N, C-alpha and C positions, 0 to 999 in steps of 0.2 A: 110196487116197482113204478120203474120207467118203460115207460115206450120208446124204440127206437127204428128212425127209419134213415138211409145213409142215400145218398148221394155222388154224383161226380166219378165215378166210374168212366171208361171208355179205351181206343184203343190208342196208343201215343209212340210214336219211336224211340229207340230206346238212346239213350241221352234229353230227352223229354220231361216233361214235369207235370202233375197232374194233383191237381187240392180236391180230395175227396172228403164229402161234410158230414156230418153225424145229427140230423135234428133231432132233440129231446122232447115231449113231452110229461107231464108227472110235474106234483109238487114240490117235489126234493130233488129233484133234478142237482142243483145244486153241492147237494150232501153229499153226491156219488162220487167216487173216480169214473175212466167211462175209457176202454181200454179199445182198441185197432187190434184186430184176428186179421191171418188170413189163411184160405186151403187151396193148396194146385190142387188138379183131379190126380188122383191115387197118392196124395199125401197126407198125413195130422194136419188139424188147421193149429197154426203159429200164433202166440202173441208174436205182435207188430211193436205197439207200443199205448205205453202204460199215462195217465195222465192222472196225477190229485183231484179234489175238488176244489179249489182251490188255486188250480196251475201253476203251483208253483215246486211241484217236484212231478219230477218226468222220466221214465222207463222206455229203453227203446234196446232190441232186439240188437246184436253185433250186426246183422248182415245190414240193418239198414242207420246206426249211426253214422253222422254224418251228411245222409243225403234224404232222413226223412222226419220233421218236425210235427208234435203232436202240440195242440195249442186249444181254447176253451172262452167262449164265449158265455158265460155262464147267465145275464138278462136275457141274450138271446135262444139259449138255451140249445147250444149246437155250439160240436167241437169241431176239430178240423185235421184233416192228414194232408200236411203239403209233402208232396214225395215230387223229388229232385233227380236228378242222374238216372234214372229210371233204368234198372237193366230188363232181358226176356227173364232172368231169376224171377222178377216183382211179381211177373203174372200170379196173376188168383182173382178167386172171388175175394173181397174184401168186407169183414161184419164190424161194427160197431158193439161193445156191450157192456152193462153196467155188474157190479156185483149186487149179490144176493143181501150184501149188509152197508149200507149209510157208513161214508168215511174207510169202507177196507180199501185196500193197493194191496192188491197182489195179481199175480203172473198166472195164478194157477188159474186151469180153464175151465172147473168145478163146480169151482166158486163163481162162477157169475151165472146171472140167472136170466137176463134181460137180453135178446139182442135185436141187432135188426134182420133184413132181410138178407144183406147182403150185395155189393155190386162189382159188376166184374171190371178189372183190370188185363189189360194184354199187349202187351209188349213184345211185338214180331222177334225173332231171330235174326 
């Protein structure tokens, strides 16, 4: 399994931008899809974006389409989430995660086994 560590969160004004990073370790990272999830207080954890193992297939939840971009650099074992035009409703703890199986591309949270510790993103209203 891969190990994941997020960074890059912070406080940003509405309309601003942030880039989150997910640093992975483990010899098989390039075989795994990686996803970004988020969880706001009192709400369930939800998928934000998914990128497949090679980086040529992505998924975005409707609320972030056109504003967020997920990408990966396999040699550096890093996945990024570029967030533009941030809104107060984007405030949450953001987690990166990898599925239980290599090559699996899924939005089902139950299929994810490796999680980072999370990074807080706050967009004041």
